[in-house]
Every structure is written in C-alpha cells, then in structure tokens.
C-alpha positions as CSV (number, residue, x, y, z in Angstrom):
1,M,84.6,63.4,216.6
2,S,84.8,59.7,216.4
3,A,85.8,57.7,219.5
4,L,89.4,56.7,219.9
5,I,88.7,54.6,223.0
6,E,85.3,53.3,224.0
7,T,84.0,51.0,226.7
8,R,80.7,49.2,226.2
9,G,78.9,47.5,229.2
10,L,82.1,47.2,231.1
11,T,81.5,45.1,234.2
12,R,83.9,44.0,236.9
13,R,83.2,42.2,240.2
14,F,85.5,41.3,243.1
15,G,83.7,38.5,245.0
16,A,80.2,39.7,245.8
17,K,81.1,43.4,245.2
18,T,80.3,44.8,241.8
19,V,82.7,47.7,241.1
20,L,81.9,48.4,237.5
21,D,78.3,47.7,236.5
22,G,78.0,48.3,232.8
23,V,80.2,51.3,232.1
24,D,79.6,53.0,228.8
25,L,82.2,55.7,228.0
26,S,83.8,57.1,224.9
27,I,86.9,59.3,224.5
28,A,87.4,61.2,221.2
29,Q,90.7,61.6,219.4
30,G,92.6,64.5,221.0
31,E,90.1,64.9,223.9
32,S,91.1,65.3,227.5
33,L,88.6,63.4,229.7
34,C,88.6,63.6,233.5
35,V,87.0,60.7,235.4
36,I,85.9,61.7,238.9
37,G,84.1,59.8,241.7
38,Q,84.3,59.0,245.4
39,S,87.1,56.8,246.7
40,G,86.3,53.2,246.0
41,T,83.9,53.8,243.1
42,G,86.1,52.0,240.6
43,K,88.0,54.8,238.8
44,S,91.4,53.0,239.0
45,V,89.7,49.6,238.1
46,L,88.2,51.3,235.0
47,L,91.7,52.4,234.0
48,K,93.2,49.0,234.6
49,C,90.4,47.4,232.6
50,I,91.2,49.7,229.6
51,L,94.9,48.8,230.0
52,G,94.2,45.1,230.3
53,L,95.7,44.9,233.7
54,V,92.4,43.7,235.1
55,P,90.1,41.6,232.8
56,P,86.4,42.6,232.8
57,D,83.8,40.1,233.6
58,A,81.6,41.4,230.9
59,G,81.6,44.1,228.2
60,E,84.5,45.2,226.0
61,V,87.0,48.0,225.3
62,L,87.2,49.3,221.8
63,W,90.2,51.1,220.2
64,Q,89.7,53.0,217.0
65,G,86.3,51.3,216.6
66,A,87.5,47.7,217.0
67,P,88.0,45.4,220.0
68,L,91.2,46.4,221.8
69,A,92.1,43.0,223.4
70,P,93.5,41.4,220.2
71,R,95.6,44.5,219.5
72,R,96.7,45.2,223.1
73,E,100.4,45.1,222.3
74,A,100.0,47.7,219.5
75,F,97.9,49.9,221.9
76,L,100.4,49.7,224.7
77,A,103.2,50.8,222.3
78,R,101.2,54.1,221.8
79,F,100.4,55.0,225.4
80,G,102.1,56.8,228.3
81,M,101.2,57.0,231.9
82,L,101.8,59.2,234.9
83,F,101.3,57.1,238.0
84,Q,99.8,58.4,241.2
85,G,103.1,58.2,243.1
86,A,105.3,58.8,240.1
87,A,106.4,55.2,240.5
88,L,110.1,55.8,239.6
89,F,112.6,53.0,239.7
90,D,114.7,53.6,242.8
91,S,117.8,51.9,241.3
92,L,117.8,54.0,238.1
93,N,118.8,57.7,237.9
94,V,116.4,60.3,236.5
95,W,117.3,60.0,232.8
96,Q,117.3,56.2,232.9
97,N,113.8,56.4,234.4
98,V,112.6,58.8,231.7
99,A,114.1,56.8,228.9
100,F,113.2,53.4,230.3
101,R,111.1,52.4,227.2
102,L,113.5,54.1,224.8
103,R,116.5,52.2,226.0
104,Q,115.0,49.0,224.7
105,R,115.3,50.0,221.1
106,M,118.1,52.7,220.8
107,P,121.6,53.4,222.1
108,A,121.9,54.9,225.6
109,R,123.3,58.1,224.3
110,A,120.3,58.8,222.0
111,A,117.9,57.8,224.8
112,R,119.6,60.1,227.2
113,E,119.3,63.0,224.7
114,I,115.6,62.5,224.4
115,A,115.3,62.2,228.2
116,V,117.0,65.5,228.7
117,E,114.8,67.1,226.1
118,K,111.6,65.8,227.9
119,L,112.9,67.0,231.3
120,A,113.3,70.4,229.8
121,R,109.7,70.3,228.6
122,V,108.5,69.7,232.1
123,G,110.7,72.5,233.5
124,L,113.7,70.5,234.9
125,P,117.3,71.5,234.0
126,P,119.8,69.1,232.4
127,E,121.7,68.4,235.6
128,T,118.5,66.7,237.0
129,A,119.2,63.8,234.6
130,E,121.9,62.3,236.9
131,L,120.0,62.6,240.2
132,M,118.5,59.5,241.9
133,P,114.8,59.4,242.7
134,A,115.6,59.7,246.5
135,E,117.1,63.1,245.8
136,L,113.9,64.5,244.3
137,S,111.2,66.6,246.0
138,G,107.6,65.4,245.5
139,G,107.0,68.0,242.8
140,M,110.2,67.1,241.0
141,A,109.3,63.4,241.1
142,K,105.9,64.2,239.5
143,R,107.7,66.2,236.7
144,V,110.1,63.3,236.1
145,G,107.1,60.9,236.0
146,L,105.4,63.2,233.5
147,A,108.6,63.4,231.4
148,R,108.7,59.6,231.3
149,A,105.0,59.5,230.3
150,I,105.7,61.6,227.2
151,A,109.2,60.3,226.4
152,D,107.9,58.1,223.5
153,D,105.5,60.7,222.1
154,P,102.4,58.6,222.9
155,Q,99.0,58.8,221.2
156,V,97.2,58.3,224.5
157,I,98.3,59.4,228.0
158,F,96.7,58.3,231.3
159,F,97.1,60.4,234.4
160,D,96.3,58.7,237.7
161,E,95.7,61.3,240.4
162,P,98.5,63.6,239.0
163,T,98.3,66.2,241.8
164,T,97.9,63.9,244.9
165,G,100.4,64.8,247.6
166,L,101.3,68.2,246.2
167,D,100.6,71.6,247.7
168,P,98.2,73.8,245.8
169,I,100.9,75.8,244.0
170,R,102.8,72.8,242.8
171,A,99.5,71.1,241.9
172,R,98.5,73.9,239.6
173,A,101.9,73.9,238.0
174,I,101.5,70.2,237.2
175,D,98.0,70.9,235.8
176,A,99.4,73.6,233.5
177,L,102.1,71.3,232.3
178,I,99.7,68.5,231.5
179,R,97.3,70.9,229.7
180,G,100.1,72.4,227.7
181,I,101.5,69.0,226.7
182,V,98.1,67.6,225.7
183,T,97.4,70.7,223.6
184,E,100.8,70.7,221.9
185,T,100.9,67.0,221.1
186,G,97.3,66.4,220.3
187,A,97.4,63.4,222.5
188,T,94.2,61.9,223.9
189,A,94.2,62.1,227.7
190,I,92.3,60.3,230.5
191,T,92.8,61.6,234.0
192,I,91.6,60.0,237.2
193,T,91.3,62.7,239.8
194,H,89.3,64.0,242.8
195,D,90.8,67.5,242.4
196,M,88.2,69.7,240.8
197,A,90.7,72.4,240.2
198,S,92.6,69.9,238.1
199,V,89.4,69.0,236.2
200,R,88.9,72.7,235.2
201,A,92.6,73.1,234.2
202,I,93.1,69.8,232.4
203,G,89.8,68.6,231.1
204,D,87.6,69.1,228.0
205,R,85.0,66.8,229.4
206,V,84.3,65.2,232.8
207,A,82.6,61.9,233.6
208,L,81.2,61.0,237.1
209,L,81.6,57.4,238.0
210,A,79.0,56.4,240.7
211,G,77.2,53.2,241.5
212,G,79.4,51.3,239.0
213,R,78.1,53.4,236.1
214,I,78.7,56.8,234.5
215,A,76.2,59.0,236.4
216,W,76.9,62.2,234.4
217,S,79.1,63.1,231.5
218,G,79.5,66.5,229.8
219,P,81.8,69.4,228.9
220,V,83.8,70.9,231.8
221,A,82.1,74.2,231.0
222,R,78.7,72.7,231.9
223,M,79.6,70.9,235.1
224,D,78.7,73.9,237.4
225,D,75.1,73.4,236.2
226,A,75.0,69.6,236.9
227,P,73.2,68.7,240.2
228,E,75.0,65.4,240.2
229,L,78.3,67.2,240.7
230,A,77.1,69.5,243.5
231,G,79.0,67.6,246.2
232,F,82.2,67.6,244.3
233,L,82.0,71.4,243.7
234,G,81.4,72.2,247.3
235,R,77.7,73.1,246.9
236,P,74.9,71.8,249.0
237,V,73.4,68.6,247.5
238,A,69.7,69.0,246.8
239,Q,67.5,66.8,249.1
240,K,64.8,64.7,247.5
241,P,61.3,65.6,248.8
C-alpha cells in the first residue's frame, strides 16, 4: 500500500533538547498505526508536527506523496481528532460540540441530525444531545469526543491517548468503538497511546518512538517477538553482556 502520510527526517528541538531527531514514518491508506513510547519522548510533538501546530526544525511531512505544508488547509478539512481529555467546549451542549465544524456550513437543524446520528454510532441515546459537558461521566465525554471526531466523515483520524482516565472496562469499550469505526469507514488512524491493550485492539501496526527516532516498527501481530518492546509488554528487558 502506498503511504498516505509520511514523515522524512522530522526534527524538532526545544532549546538544547532534541525531541525529534530525524523521524521517518509512513502510514498507509486505511491503516491503523499506534505510536508508543515513554512519557516525554515526543509522541504528542510528532502529532503536532504532522498537524502543523508545531513547525519542525528540519525534515518534512508528506501527504499523498507531496509536501503537506502548502496544502495544509485541504488536509485539515479531511481529518478528525479525539483529544486526550475529550476537550469539549463547556459553553456548548453535546450536539453543538459534536457538530461544531458542521455548523459552519449547514443549518443548525441539519447539523443536529448528523450529531444525533454520530452519537448513536458511539452508543449514546438521542437525549444525550441536549446535555452539557459538565453532566457527562468520563466515559460519556470520551464517546462525545469520538462522535465529534467522526462527525464530518474524515479521511484521517488522530487519537491522542483515547483511554487515559478510564477504568479498564470503559477503556476496552472505547477501543472497540474506535476499531469498529476505523474498519467501517476505511479511515486512516494514528493513535498515540501507552496502553498496550489498546494497541492490540486498535492497531494494525505499532511504532516505538525512543531517542527521538523510530526504534521499532512492525505489525501488531509481531510485537510480542520484538525485544525493543519488552518493557512495554511487561517482560524483563534483556541485559546487554
């Protein structure tokens, strides 16, 4: 499969600290990639560089084989994102949050209908649409955030620590929703996570970010055999002689 998104030599420094040190990564059309790594290794910085929220010091991001930067507006119109804390607007009710982008180009009634449809897709009943974010549990807020991420039928979806703050049962329910949505829509997915159960449920492929570079990348089915991932999988890390 050809790469839909690709980074080449992506480098980003903050003062004297090099966070990304020549990251080469590719994500195929329709693939679900999970990026893992210790806290502070640059996973979120990588995501922000792809989105253009943080400019790289060197290297480039390609979209459909060509530099993304000149076409960023077109790219952003085709992506959705589930933020780590759901990041709902406190002053808007649920359906207004879900339909935030849609309301800019269609009547409120049509936007609300789509919002209710997406809420149903993530397992929330129609009456949820009128609730305020403060009335939602953590799991419900994640589902609303997921509904917003898919509201505009995106080509690419980014998930930033989608199960953080959830108990194991709710976390696995969110994993199942994400996997189902990605499979049904054919969207390309990039998930930043430290939850290896999520990697197994969501991912087709996993990439380990360490030392500012991709230290290992391969199919999820092969990660149990990768010594580089031993610490993440709860196995003893082999000591060098």
